[in-house]
TORKOL-4160 file (C-alpha; in steps of 0.2 Angstrom, whole numbers, padded with zeros to 4 digits, m for minus):
500
<pt num="1" X="0755" Y="0626" Z="0489"/>
<pt num="2" X="0746" Y="0631" Z="0506"/>
<pt num="3" X="0743" Y="0648" Z="0501"/>
<pt num="4" X="0731" Y="0639" Z="0488"/>
<pt num="5" X="0719" Y="0631" Z="0501"/>
<pt num="6" X="0702" Y="0642" Z="0500"/>
<pt num="7" X="0701" Y="0645" Z="0518"/>
<pt num="8" X="0690" Y="0658" Z="0515"/>
<pt num="9" X="0678" Y="0643" Z="0509"/>
<pt num="10" X="0679" Y="0635" Z="0524"/>
<pt num="11" X="0661" Y="0637" Z="0536"/>
<pt num="12" X="0660" Y="0633" Z="0553"/>
<pt num="13" X="0646" Y="0637" Z="0567"/>
<pt num="14" X="0654" Y="0638" Z="0583"/>
<pt num="15" X="0637" Y="0639" Z="0591"/>
<pt num="16" X="0631" Y="0625" Z="0582"/>
<pt num="17" X="0627" Y="0607" Z="0588"/>
<pt num="18" X="0640" Y="0599" Z="0577"/>
<pt num="19" X="0657" Y="0598" Z="0586"/>
<pt num="20" X="0669" Y="0609" Z="0578"/>
<pt num="21" X="0680" Y="0594" Z="0572"/>
<pt num="22" X="0665" Y="0587" Z="0563"/>
<pt num="23" X="0661" Y="0601" Z="0555"/>
<pt num="24" X="0679" Y="0604" Z="0548"/>
<pt num="25" X="0680" Y="0587" Z="0543"/>
<pt num="26" X="0664" Y="0589" Z="0532"/>
<pt num="27" X="0669" Y="0605" Z="0525"/>
<pt num="28" X="0684" Y="0598" Z="0519"/>
<pt num="29" X="0677" Y="0584" Z="0513"/>
<pt num="30" X="0665" Y="0594" Z="0503"/>
<pt num="31" X="0680" Y="0604" Z="0495"/>
<pt num="32" X="0687" Y="0589" Z="0489"/>
<pt num="33" X="0670" Y="0580" Z="0482"/>
<pt num="34" X="0667" Y="0596" Z="0471"/>
<pt num="35" X="0683" Y="0595" Z="0465"/>
<pt num="36" X="0689" Y="0613" Z="0472"/>
<pt num="37" X="0703" Y="0601" Z="0481"/>
<pt num="38" X="0710" Y="0591" Z="0467"/>
<pt num="39" X="0719" Y="0575" Z="0468"/>
<pt num="40" X="0736" Y="0578" Z="0474"/>
<pt num="41" X="0732" Y="0596" Z="0481"/>
<pt num="42" X="0743" Y="0600" Z="0496"/>
<pt num="43" X="0733" Y="0605" Z="0512"/>
<pt num="44" X="0740" Y="0617" Z="0525"/>
<pt num="45" X="0749" Y="0612" Z="0541"/>
<pt num="46" X="0738" Y="0608" Z="0556"/>
<pt num="47" X="0748" Y="0623" Z="0565"/>
<pt num="48" X="0744" Y="0633" Z="0549"/>
<pt num="49" X="0726" Y="0631" Z="0547"/>
<pt num="50" X="0722" Y="0632" Z="0564"/>
<pt num="51" X="0729" Y="0649" Z="0564"/>
<pt num="52" X="0719" Y="0654" Z="0548"/>
<pt num="53" X="0703" Y="0648" Z="0555"/>
<pt num="54" X="0707" Y="0653" Z="0573"/>
<pt num="55" X="0704" Y="0635" Z="0578"/>
<pt num="56" X="0715" Y="0623" Z="0592"/>
<pt num="57" X="0726" Y="0613" Z="0583"/>
<pt num="58" X="0719" Y="0598" Z="0591"/>
<pt num="59" X="0703" Y="0602" Z="0582"/>
<pt num="60" X="0713" Y="0602" Z="0563"/>
<pt num="61" X="0722" Y="0586" Z="0569"/>
<pt num="62" X="0707" Y="0577" Z="0573"/>
<pt num="63" X="0696" Y="0582" Z="0558"/>
<pt num="64" X="0714" Y="0576" Z="0545"/>
<pt num="65" X="0713" Y="0560" Z="0556"/>
<pt num="66" X="0697" Y="0557" Z="0551"/>
<pt num="67" X="0700" Y="0560" Z="0532"/>
<pt num="68" X="0714" Y="0550" Z="0531"/>
<pt num="69" X="0705" Y="0536" Z="0538"/>
<pt num="70" X="0692" Y="0537" Z="0525"/>
<pt num="71" X="0704" Y="0539" Z="0511"/>
<pt num="72" X="0701" Y="0558" Z="0507"/>
<pt num="73" X="0719" Y="0562" Z="0513"/>
<pt num="74" X="0737" Y="0554" Z="0512"/>
<pt num="75" X="0747" Y="0559" Z="0528"/>
<pt num="76" X="0764" Y="0554" Z="0529"/>
<pt num="77" X="0776" Y="0558" Z="0544"/>
<pt num="78" X="0784" Y="0575" Z="0542"/>
<pt num="79" X="0775" Y="0580" Z="0526"/>
<pt num="80" X="0759" Y="0591" Z="0524"/>
<pt num="81" X="0743" Y="0582" Z="0521"/>
<pt num="82" X="0739" Y="0578" Z="0502"/>
<pt num="83" X="0722" Y="0573" Z="0493"/>
<pt num="84" X="0723" Y="0556" Z="0488"/>
<pt num="85" X="0719" Y="0552" Z="0470"/>
<pt num="86" X="0700" Y="0547" Z="0469"/>
<pt num="87" X="0689" Y="0543" Z="0454"/>
<pt num="88" X="0678" Y="0555" Z="0450"/>
<pt num="89" X="0661" Y="0555" Z="0460"/>
<pt num="90" X="0647" Y="0554" Z="0445"/>
<pt num="91" X="0636" Y="0568" Z="0446"/>
<pt num="92" X="0619" Y="0565" Z="0452"/>
<pt num="93" X="0605" Y="0566" Z="0440"/>
<pt num="94" X="0598" Y="0556" Z="0425"/>
<pt num="95" X="0601" Y="0553" Z="0407"/>
<pt num="96" X="0588" Y="0563" Z="0397"/>
<pt num="97" X="0572" Y="0555" Z="0395"/>
<pt num="98" X="0576" Y="0542" Z="0410"/>
<pt num="99" X="0566" Y="0541" Z="0423"/>
<pt num="100" X="0568" Y="0530" Z="0439"/>
<pt num="101" X="0556" Y="0517" Z="0435"/>
<pt num="102" X="0566" Y="0513" Z="0421"/>
<pt num="103" X="0581" Y="0506" Z="0432"/>
<pt num="104" X="0569" Y="0495" Z="0442"/>
<pt num="105" X="0567" Y="0476" Z="0437"/>
<pt num="106" X="0548" Y="0469" Z="0429"/>
<pt num="107" X="0544" Y="0465" Z="0447"/>
<pt num="108" X="0548" Y="0481" Z="0454"/>
<pt num="109" X="0538" Y="0490" Z="0441"/>
<pt num="110" X="0523" Y="0479" Z="0445"/>
<pt num="111" X="0526" Y="0483" Z="0465"/>
<pt num="112" X="0528" Y="0503" Z="0461"/>
<pt num="113" X="0513" Y="0505" Z="0449"/>
<pt num="114" X="0500" Y="0496" Z="0463"/>
<pt num="115" X="0488" Y="0509" Z="0472"/>
<pt num="116" X="0489" Y="0513" Z="0491"/>
<pt num="117" X="0480" Y="0525" Z="0502"/>
<pt num="118" X="0487" Y="0533" Z="0517"/>
<pt num="119" X="0484" Y="0546" Z="0531"/>
<pt num="120" X="0493" Y="0561" Z="0537"/>
<pt num="121" X="0497" Y="0563" Z="0557"/>
<pt num="122" X="0485" Y="0571" Z="0566"/>
<pt num="123" X="0472" Y="0570" Z="0553"/>
<pt num="124" X="0463" Y="0554" Z="0553"/>
<pt num="125" X="0447" Y="0563" Z="0545"/>
<pt num="126" X="0436" Y="0551" Z="0536"/>
<pt num="127" X="0451" Y="0539" Z="0533"/>
<pt num="128" X="0445" Y="0522" Z="0529"/>
<pt num="129" X="0447" Y="0508" Z="0542"/>
<pt num="130" X="0455" Y="0520" Z="0554"/>
<pt num="131" X="0450" Y="0515" Z="0571"/>
<pt num="132" X="0447" Y="0527" Z="0586"/>
<pt num="133" X="0464" Y="0533" Z="0593"/>
<pt num="134" X="0457" Y="0543" Z="0607"/>
<pt num="135" X="0448" Y="0529" Z="0617"/>
<pt num="136" X="0461" Y="0516" Z="0616"/>
<pt num="137" X="0470" Y="0513" Z="0633"/>
<pt num="138" X="0488" Y="0517" Z="0629"/>
<pt num="139" X="0493" Y="0519" Z="0648"/>
<pt num="140" X="0490" Y="0501" Z="0649"/>
<pt num="141" X="0498" Y="0496" Z="0634"/>
<pt num="142" X="0513" Y="0507" Z="0638"/>
<pt num="143" X="0515" Y="0497" Z="0655"/>
<pt num="144" X="0515" Y="0480" Z="0646"/>
<pt num="145" X="0527" Y="0486" Z="0635"/>
<pt num="146" X="0539" Y="0492" Z="0648"/>
<pt num="147" X="0536" Y="0476" Z="0659"/>
<pt num="148" X="0540" Y="0466" Z="0645"/>
<pt num="149" X="0555" Y="0475" Z="0639"/>
<pt num="150" X="0563" Y="0476" Z="0657"/>
<pt num="151" X="0566" Y="0457" Z="0655"/>
<pt num="152" X="0569" Y="0455" Z="0637"/>
<pt num="153" X="0587" Y="0450" Z="0639"/>
<pt num="154" X="0580" Y="0432" Z="0645"/>
<pt num="155" X="0569" Y="0427" Z="0629"/>
<pt num="156" X="0566" Y="0442" Z="0619"/>
<pt num="157" X="0581" Y="0448" Z="0614"/>
<pt num="158" X="0585" Y="0438" Z="0600"/>
<pt num="159" X="0578" Y="0432" Z="0583"/>
<pt num="160" X="0569" Y="0418" Z="0593"/>
<pt num="161" X="0550" Y="0412" Z="0589"/>
<pt num="162" X="0550" Y="0416" Z="0572"/>
<pt num="163" X="0532" Y="0410" Z="0569"/>
<pt num="164" X="0527" Y="0421" Z="0583"/>
<pt num="165" X="0527" Y="0421" Z="0604"/>
<pt num="166" X="0522" Y="0406" Z="0610"/>
<pt num="167" X="0509" Y="0415" Z="0623"/>
<pt num="168" X="0502" Y="0426" Z="0610"/>
<pt num="169" X="0500" Y="0411" Z="0597"/>
<pt num="170" X="0490" Y="0402" Z="0612"/>
<pt num="171" X="0480" Y="0418" Z="0616"/>
<pt num="172" X="0476" Y="0420" Z="0597"/>
<pt num="173" X="0472" Y="0403" Z="0597"/>
<pt num="174" X="0460" Y="0405" Z="0612"/>
<pt num="175" X="0452" Y="0422" Z="0606"/>
<pt num="176" X="0447" Y="0414" Z="0587"/>
<pt num="177" X="0440" Y="0398" Z="0597"/>
<pt num="178" X="0427" Y="0409" Z="0607"/>
<pt num="179" X="0423" Y="0424" Z="0596"/>
<pt num="180" X="0425" Y="0417" Z="0578"/>
<pt num="181" X="0422" Y="0398" Z="0579"/>
<pt num="182" X="0439" Y="0393" Z="0572"/>
<pt num="183" X="0446" Y="0378" Z="0579"/>
<pt num="184" X="0465" Y="0376" Z="0577"/>
<pt num="185" X="0482" Y="0371" Z="0586"/>
<pt num="186" X="0495" Y="0383" Z="0591"/>
<pt num="187" X="0506" Y="0376" Z="0578"/>
<pt num="188" X="0495" Y="0383" Z="0564"/>
<pt num="189" X="0495" Y="0399" Z="0570"/>
<pt num="190" X="0508" Y="0410" Z="0562"/>
<pt num="191" X="0510" Y="0431" Z="0568"/>
<pt num="192" X="0516" Y="0442" Z="0553"/>
<pt num="193" X="0519" Y="0460" Z="0553"/>
<pt num="194" X="0502" Y="0465" Z="0549"/>
<pt num="195" X="0488" Y="0457" Z="0537"/>
<pt num="196" X="0498" Y="0463" Z="0522"/>
<pt num="197" X="0514" Y="0455" Z="0526"/>
<pt num="198" X="0503" Y="0439" Z="0527"/>
<pt num="199" X="0497" Y="0442" Z="0509"/>
<pt num="200" X="0515" Y="0445" Z="0503"/>
<pt num="201" X="0521" Y="0429" Z="0511"/>
<pt num="202" X="0505" Y="0420" Z="0505"/>
<pt num="203" X="0507" Y="0426" Z="0488"/>
<pt num="204" X="0527" Y="0419" Z="0486"/>
<pt num="205" X="0523" Y="0402" Z="0496"/>
<pt num="206" X="0508" Y="0397" Z="0484"/>
<pt num="207" X="0508" Y="0406" Z="0467"/>
<pt num="208" X="0519" Y="0404" Z="0453"/>
<pt num="209" X="0520" Y="0416" Z="0438"/>
<pt num="210" X="0505" Y="0414" Z="0429"/>
<pt num="211" X="0493" Y="0406" Z="0442"/>
<pt num="212" X="0476" Y="0412" Z="0442"/>
<pt num="213" X="0469" Y="0420" Z="0459"/>
<pt num="214" X="0449" Y="0424" Z="0460"/>
<pt num="215" X="0448" Y="0440" Z="0466"/>
<pt num="216" X="0434" Y="0450" Z="0474"/>
<pt num="217" X="0428" Y="0462" Z="0461"/>
<pt num="218" X="0427" Y="0477" Z="0471"/>
<pt num="219" X="0442" Y="0471" Z="0482"/>
<pt num="220" X="0455" Y="0474" Z="0494"/>
<pt num="221" X="0468" Y="0482" Z="0482"/>
<pt num="222" X="0482" Y="0477" Z="0496"/>
<pt num="223" X="0479" Y="0459" Z="0495"/>
<pt num="224" X="0478" Y="0460" Z="0474"/>
<pt num="225" X="0495" Y="0470" Z="0475"/>
<pt num="226" X="0502" Y="0455" Z="0483"/>
<pt num="227" X="0496" Y="0443" Z="0471"/>
<pt num="228" X="0503" Y="0453" Z="0456"/>
<pt num="229" X="0517" Y="0457" Z="0461"/>
<pt num="230" X="0520" Y="0438" Z="0465"/>
<pt num="231" X="0518" Y="0436" Z="0444"/>
<pt num="232" X="0499" Y="0430" Z="0447"/>
<pt num="233" X="0484" Y="0433" Z="0436"/>
<pt num="234" X="0468" Y="0441" Z="0442"/>
<pt num="235" X="0453" Y="0435" Z="0439"/>
<pt num="236" X="0438" Y="0445" Z="0444"/>
<pt num="237" X="0426" Y="0437" Z="0458"/>
<pt num="238" X="0411" Y="0449" Z="0455"/>
<pt num="239" X="0402" Y="0457" Z="0471"/>
<pt num="240" X="0387" Y="0466" Z="0470"/>
<pt num="241" X="0370" Y="0468" Z="0479"/>
<pt num="242" X="0366" Y="0450" Z="0479"/>
<pt num="243" X="0382" Y="0444" Z="0485"/>
<pt num="244" X="0396" Y="0435" Z="0477"/>
<pt num="245" X="0394" Y="0431" Z="0459"/>
<pt num="246" X="0402" Y="0413" Z="0459"/>
<pt num="247" X="0403" Y="0408" Z="0441"/>
<pt num="248" X="0418" Y="0398" Z="0438"/>
<pt num="249" X="0414" Y="0396" Z="0419"/>
<pt num="250" X="0420" Y="0412" Z="0416"/>
<pt num="251" X="0433" Y="0414" Z="0429"/>
<pt num="252" X="0447" Y="0401" Z="0425"/>
<pt num="253" X="0454" Y="0388" Z="0436"/>
<pt num="254" X="0461" Y="0396" Z="0452"/>
<pt num="255" X="0475" Y="0391" Z="0461"/>
<pt num="256" X="0469" Y="0402" Z="0476"/>
<pt num="257" X="0453" Y="0413" Z="0480"/>
<pt num="258" X="0452" Y="0426" Z="0489"/>
<pt num="259" X="0437" Y="0432" Z="0501"/>
<pt num="260" X="0431" Y="0444" Z="0515"/>
<pt num="261" X="0416" Y="0433" Z="0520"/>
<pt num="262" X="0411" Y="0441" Z="0536"/>
<pt num="263" X="0413" Y="0460" Z="0530"/>
<pt num="264" X="0416" Y="0461" Z="0512"/>
<pt num="265" X="0432" Y="0474" Z="0508"/>
<pt num="266" X="0424" Y="0487" Z="0503"/>
<pt num="267" X="0406" Y="0485" Z="0501"/>
<pt num="268" X="0402" Y="0479" Z="0519"/>
<pt num="269" X="0390" Y="0465" Z="0513"/>
<pt num="270" X="0390" Y="0447" Z="0524"/>
<pt num="271" X="0393" Y="0431" Z="0513"/>
<pt num="272" X="0378" Y="0419" Z="0516"/>
<pt num="273" X="0378" Y="0402" Z="0520"/>
<pt num="274" X="0374" Y="0394" Z="0504"/>
<pt num="275" X="0388" Y="0405" Z="0495"/>
<pt num="276" X="0400" Y="0400" Z="0508"/>
<pt num="277" X="0397" Y="0381" Z="0506"/>
<pt num="278" X="0396" Y="0383" Z="0487"/>
<pt num="279" X="0414" Y="0392" Z="0488"/>
<pt num="280" X="0418" Y="0377" Z="0498"/>
<pt num="281" X="0414" Y="0366" Z="0485"/>
<pt num="282" X="0422" Y="0375" Z="0471"/>
<pt num="283" X="0439" Y="0376" Z="0479"/>
<pt num="284" X="0438" Y="0356" Z="0482"/>
<pt num="285" X="0435" Y="0355" Z="0463"/>
<pt num="286" X="0448" Y="0366" Z="0457"/>
<pt num="287" X="0459" Y="0360" Z="0472"/>
<pt num="288" X="0462" Y="0379" Z="0475"/>
<pt num="289" X="0469" Y="0387" Z="0493"/>
<pt num="290" X="0454" Y="0400" Z="0500"/>
<pt num="291" X="0461" Y="0414" Z="0507"/>
<pt num="292" X="0450" Y="0421" Z="0520"/>
<pt num="293" X="0454" Y="0440" Z="0525"/>
<pt num="294" X="0443" Y="0443" Z="0541"/>
<pt num="295" X="0450" Y="0460" Z="0544"/>
<pt num="296" X="0434" Y="0469" Z="0551"/>
<pt num="297" X="0424" Y="0456" Z="0558"/>
<pt num="298" X="0421" Y="0461" Z="0576"/>
<pt num="299" X="0411" Y="0476" Z="0572"/>
<pt num="300" X="0394" Y="0471" Z="0566"/>
<pt num="301" X="0379" Y="0482" Z="0572"/>
<pt num="302" X="0364" Y="0471" Z="0570"/>
<pt num="303" X="0364" Y="0454" Z="0578"/>
<pt num="304" X="0380" Y="0444" Z="0582"/>
<pt num="305" X="0397" Y="0441" Z="0573"/>
<pt num="306" X="0395" Y="0430" Z="0560"/>
<pt num="307" X="0408" Y="0413" Z="0561"/>
<pt num="308" X="0423" Y="0412" Z="0551"/>
<pt num="309" X="0423" Y="0404" Z="0535"/>
<pt num="310" X="0437" Y="0392" Z="0542"/>
<pt num="311" X="0427" Y="0389" Z="0558"/>
<pt num="312" X="0412" Y="0380" Z="0547"/>
<pt num="313" X="0424" Y="0370" Z="0534"/>
<pt num="314" X="0432" Y="0354" Z="0538"/>
<pt num="315" X="0443" Y="0359" Z="0523"/>
<pt num="316" X="0461" Y="0361" Z="0524"/>
<pt num="317" X="0462" Y="0372" Z="0512"/>
<pt num="318" X="0456" Y="0388" Z="0519"/>
<pt num="319" X="0470" Y="0400" Z="0527"/>
<pt num="320" X="0463" Y="0413" Z="0539"/>
<pt num="321" X="0471" Y="0429" Z="0541"/>
<pt num="322" X="0468" Y="0442" Z="0555"/>
<pt num="323" X="0475" Y="0458" Z="0560"/>
<pt num="324" X="0475" Y="0469" Z="0576"/>
<pt num="325" X="0474" Y="0485" Z="0566"/>
<pt num="326" X="0456" Y="0488" Z="0568"/>
<pt num="327" X="0453" Y="0481" Z="0585"/>
<pt num="328" X="0469" Y="0490" Z="0592"/>
<pt num="329" X="0480" Y="0502" Z="0581"/>
<pt num="330" X="0486" Y="0500" Z="0563"/>
<pt num="331" X="0504" Y="0505" Z="0570"/>
<pt num="332" X="0506" Y="0490" Z="0581"/>
<pt num="333" X="0509" Y="0481" Z="0563"/>
<pt num="334" X="0504" Y="0462" Z="0570"/>
<pt num="335" X="0492" Y="0450" Z="0561"/>
<pt num="336" X="0492" Y="0432" Z="0559"/>
<pt num="337" X="0487" Y="0418" Z="0549"/>
<pt num="338" X="0480" Y="0401" Z="0553"/>
<pt num="339" X="0489" Y="0390" Z="0541"/>
<pt num="340" X="0484" Y="0371" Z="0535"/>
<pt num="341" X="0498" Y="0360" Z="0543"/>
<pt num="342" X="0508" Y="0356" Z="0527"/>
<pt num="343" X="0510" Y="0376" Z="0526"/>
<pt num="344" X="0514" Y="0380" Z="0545"/>
<pt num="345" X="0529" Y="0369" Z="0544"/>
<pt num="346" X="0537" Y="0379" Z="0529"/>
<pt num="347" X="0531" Y="0396" Z="0537"/>
<pt num="348" X="0545" Y="0397" Z="0548"/>
<pt num="349" X="0560" Y="0396" Z="0534"/>
<pt num="350" X="0548" Y="0407" Z="0523"/>
<pt num="351" X="0548" Y="0420" Z="0537"/>
<pt num="352" X="0567" Y="0418" Z="0541"/>
<pt num="353" X="0570" Y="0422" Z="0522"/>
<pt num="354" X="0558" Y="0436" Z="0521"/>
<pt num="355" X="0560" Y="0445" Z="0536"/>
<pt num="356" X="0543" Y="0447" Z="0539"/>
<pt num="357" X="0541" Y="0441" Z="0558"/>
<pt num="358" X="0536" Y="0453" Z="0570"/>
<pt num="359" X="0546" Y="0461" Z="0587"/>
<pt num="360" X="0544" Y="0449" Z="0603"/>
<pt num="361" X="0542" Y="0462" Z="0614"/>
<pt num="362" X="0525" Y="0468" Z="0605"/>
<pt num="363" X="0520" Y="0452" Z="0604"/>
<pt num="364" X="0523" Y="0447" Z="0622"/>
<pt num="365" X="0514" Y="0463" Z="0627"/>
<pt num="366" X="0501" Y="0460" Z="0617"/>
<pt num="367" X="0498" Y="0442" Z="0624"/>
<pt num="368" X="0498" Y="0449" Z="0641"/>
<pt num="369" X="0484" Y="0464" Z="0636"/>
<pt num="370" X="0474" Y="0449" Z="0630"/>
<pt num="371" X="0476" Y="0437" Z="0644"/>
<pt num="372" X="0471" Y="0450" Z="0658"/>
<pt num="373" X="0455" Y="0455" Z="0648"/>
<pt num="374" X="0460" Y="0472" Z="0642"/>
<pt num="375" X="0455" Y="0467" Z="0622"/>
<pt num="376" X="0438" Y="0460" Z="0628"/>
<pt num="377" X="0434" Y="0475" Z="0637"/>
<pt num="378" X="0441" Y="0487" Z="0624"/>
<pt num="379" X="0431" Y="0479" Z="0609"/>
<pt num="380" X="0416" Y="0480" Z="0621"/>
<pt num="381" X="0417" Y="0498" Z="0623"/>
<pt num="382" X="0422" Y="0502" Z="0604"/>
<pt num="383" X="0407" Y="0492" Z="0598"/>
<pt num="384" X="0395" Y="0505" Z="0608"/>
<pt num="385" X="0405" Y="0518" Z="0603"/>
<pt num="386" X="0405" Y="0515" Z="0585"/>
<pt num="387" X="0387" Y="0511" Z="0584"/>
<pt num="388" X="0384" Y="0527" Z="0589"/>
<pt num="389" X="0396" Y="0537" Z="0578"/>
<pt num="390" X="0388" Y="0526" Z="0564"/>
<pt num="391" X="0371" Y="0532" Z="0566"/>
<pt num="392" X="0377" Y="0548" Z="0567"/>
<pt num="393" X="0386" Y="0548" Z="0551"/>
<pt num="394" X="0372" Y="0542" Z="0541"/>
<pt num="395" X="0360" Y="0554" Z="0549"/>
<pt num="396" X="0373" Y="0568" Z="0544"/>
<pt num="397" X="0378" Y="0560" Z="0527"/>
<pt num="398" X="0361" Y="0559" Z="0521"/>
<pt num="399" X="0356" Y="0578" Z="0526"/>
<pt num="400" X="0371" Y="0585" Z="0521"/>
<pt num="401" X="0377" Y="0576" Z="0505"/>
<pt num="402" X="0359" Y="0567" Z="0500"/>
<pt num="403" X="0361" Y="0576" Z="0484"/>
<pt num="404" X="0377" Y="0569" Z="0479"/>
<pt num="405" X="0379" Y="0553" Z="0488"/>
<pt num="406" X="0369" Y="0537" Z="0490"/>
<pt num="407" X="0372" Y="0530" Z="0508"/>
<pt num="408" X="0370" Y="0511" Z="0510"/>
<pt num="409" X="0363" Y="0504" Z="0527"/>
<pt num="410" X="0377" Y="0490" Z="0527"/>
<pt num="411" X="0377" Y="0481" Z="0545"/>
<pt num="412" X="0397" Y="0479" Z="0547"/>
<pt num="413" X="0413" Y="0486" Z="0549"/>
<pt num="414" X="0419" Y="0505" Z="0550"/>
<pt num="415" X="0417" Y="0512" Z="0535"/>
<pt num="416" X="0404" Y="0515" Z="0522"/>
<pt num="417" X="0406" Y="0514" Z="0501"/>
<pt num="418" X="0396" Y="0530" Z="0496"/>
<pt num="419" X="0392" Y="0529" Z="0477"/>
<pt num="420" X="0391" Y="0546" Z="0468"/>
<pt num="421" X="0375" Y="0550" Z="0459"/>
<pt num="422" X="0382" Y="0564" Z="0448"/>
<pt num="423" X="0397" Y="0560" Z="0433"/>
<pt num="424" X="0410" Y="0566" Z="0445"/>
<pt num="425" X="0429" Y="0559" Z="0446"/>
<pt num="426" X="0430" Y="0549" Z="0462"/>
<pt num="427" X="0449" Y="0551" Z="0462"/>
<pt num="428" X="0447" Y="0570" Z="0460"/>
<pt num="429" X="0436" Y="0574" Z="0474"/>
<pt num="430" X="0448" Y="0562" Z="0485"/>
<pt num="431" X="0461" Y="0573" Z="0481"/>
<pt num="432" X="0453" Y="0590" Z="0484"/>
<pt num="433" X="0445" Y="0584" Z="0500"/>
<pt num="434" X="0461" Y="0579" Z="0508"/>
<pt num="435" X="0467" Y="0599" Z="0505"/>
<pt num="436" X="0451" Y="0602" Z="0516"/>
<pt num="437" X="0457" Y="0589" Z="0530"/>
<pt num="438" X="0444" Y="0575" Z="0524"/>
<pt num="439" X="0455" Y="0560" Z="0521"/>
<pt num="440" X="0444" Y="0549" Z="0511"/>
<pt num="441" X="0447" Y="0534" Z="0496"/>
<pt num="442" X="0440" Y="0533" Z="0479"/>
<pt num="443" X="0430" Y="0517" Z="0476"/>
<pt num="444" X="0436" Y="0515" Z="0459"/>
<pt num="445" X="0455" Y="0509" Z="0465"/>
<pt num="446" X="0446" Y="0492" Z="0471"/>
<pt num="447" X="0442" Y="0488" Z="0454"/>
<pt num="448" X="0454" Y="0480" Z="0441"/>
<pt num="449" X="0444" Y="0473" Z="0428"/>
<pt num="450" X="0431" Y="0484" Z="0421"/>
<pt num="451" X="0428" Y="0503" Z="0423"/>
<pt num="452" X="0425" Y="0505" Z="0443"/>
<pt num="453" X="0410" Y="0513" Z="0451"/>
<pt num="454" X="0413" Y="0531" Z="0457"/>
<pt num="455" X="0410" Y="0532" Z="0475"/>
<pt num="456" X="0418" Y="0536" Z="0491"/>
<pt num="457" X="0426" Y="0526" Z="0504"/>
<pt num="458" X="0423" Y="0536" Z="0520"/>
<pt num="459" X="0428" Y="0529" Z="0537"/>
<pt num="460" X="0416" Y="0536" Z="0553"/>
<pt num="461" X="0426" Y="0526" Z="0568"/>
<pt num="462" X="0440" Y="0538" Z="0569"/>
<pt num="463" X="0429" Y="0554" Z="0571"/>
<pt num="464" X="0419" Y="0559" Z="0586"/>
<pt num="465" X="0401" Y="0564" Z="0585"/>
<pt num="466" X="0406" Y="0582" Z="0587"/>
<pt num="467" X="0418" Y="0581" Z="0572"/>
<pt num="468" X="0407" Y="0572" Z="0559"/>
<pt num="469" X="0396" Y="0587" Z="0554"/>
<pt num="470" X="0409" Y="0600" Z="0552"/>
<pt num="471" X="0421" Y="0588" Z="0541"/>
<pt num="472" X="0403" Y="0582" Z="0529"/>
<pt num="473" X="0400" Y="0602" Z="0528"/>
<pt num="474" X="0417" Y="0604" Z="0522"/>
<pt num="475" X="0414" Y="0589" Z="0510"/>
<pt num="476" X="0398" Y="0599" Z="0505"/>
<pt num="477" X="0407" Y="0614" Z="0502"/>
<pt num="478" X="0417" Y="0605" Z="0488"/>
<pt num="479" X="0401" Y="0597" Z="0479"/>
<pt num="480" X="0395" Y="0613" Z="0478"/>
<pt num="481" X="0411" Y="0622" Z="0473"/>
<pt num="482" X="0412" Y="0609" Z="0459"/>
<pt num="483" X="0393" Y="0610" Z="0454"/>
<pt num="484" X="0397" Y="0629" Z="0451"/>
<pt num="485" X="0411" Y="0625" Z="0441"/>
<pt num="486" X="0400" Y="0612" Z="0431"/>
<pt num="487" X="0387" Y="0627" Z="0429"/>
<pt num="488" X="0401" Y="0639" Z="0423"/>
<pt num="489" X="0409" Y="0626" Z="0409"/>
<pt num="490" X="0404" Y="0631" Z="0391"/>
<pt num="491" X="0390" Y="0619" Z="0385"/>
<pt num="492" X="0396" Y="0604" Z="0375"/>
<pt num="493" X="0396" Y="0605" Z="0357"/>
<pt num="494" X="0380" Y="0597" Z="0348"/>
<pt num="495" X="0383" Y="0579" Z="0340"/>
<pt num="496" X="0384" Y="0581" Z="0322"/>
<pt num="497" X="0375" Y="0564" Z="0321"/>
<pt num="498" X="0360" Y="0569" Z="0330"/>
<pt num="499" X="0360" Y="0588" Z="0330"/>
<pt num="500" X="0359" Y="0587" Z="0349"/>
């Protein structure tokens, strides 16, 4: 039977990185799995196969032994190896008409249907919300990580401090008290893997299927996706040039209210004091939680940063969510919540179940970064830097793209919402712009309850003044191309009802 073994079907790379015994193991396994060597087939004796393939006998023995350990071969003393009688491996592929979504749960189908937007490495372009990477003190950060890693075995090695490293929680408490007007105890602060993890955790903790959430419209699709995936029903809390339209008679009774009062996402508006107080009163009336997403409050270019909603309220209903993604860098994946005491007590168990607690080494290094004053210095520097880039963006965008885009003059945030003046599709523009290295986001994905306004969400913080004009000129060429295509399109047929 050994003469039936397809030695010519064995392909080995003698100069390859993988050891020859490992290569031979994979080759024989492949022949077994694809049916070339059916069950009960005899393999050559190790000495014979070694001679056929010009290998050392120990190489063949090592491959046979591994295949026997994994159950592919039956090896008995004094006998040649045989292929084990294994169940057939099902062929890959799907049944006709079946797609991958058909195998998901209902919750899974909701999850994969949610909108998202990511960038490309090395191409920040005009990615909304992306901070500058060039001026971050990575050398300082790396030293702090290395110093903490050196002593990780003592307190950072295991799954300790589920709600957050004690030193980082204390640094966050001090930072919030001085910069955001939030006064809380350390025990109320919970560190998470970014703000998105916080929204997911809050949705699981607070919402039952069918519960109503007042959600800003337009509003941050990441938070909305977390609530919808938990089974909540979103009711639009409309935001326009006059602010937040607080009309409870049309919105239903909420279990939670999601707002971005310091810098509305994506419009960049700031909630007025009377609207803040009215919102808190409505939360009391409806016995609802208020989830305050304070994602971009540090960057305000007129006057001082506005205190957080949490900071002006004595209510135990406000849950504050913050992130270091904008002030430091997104890949750090560190965010935090300030929870009412009753929720803080339950958070450790919830974090343990969901696994959304953040790495302790990163937390400890960040605590050192804040304690030594690097965060405050970095923020001060970036405010000046972004102020210059903001003005550069406005001037060039109006000059180059004013024919197609309306550029608002909002005072906060590191992105602009530019609405389209012509009847163009913002999804299509964003897709085509990305091919030109311009990474921006369509405004319409921020709407869920009505046809979204057509516009582009464009970040300016990650692009220096030298690269802003070339990037916008690429976008101008795209608009000019679309205009020419529209001019070449055949005239529409006359309306039979009007003749026009």
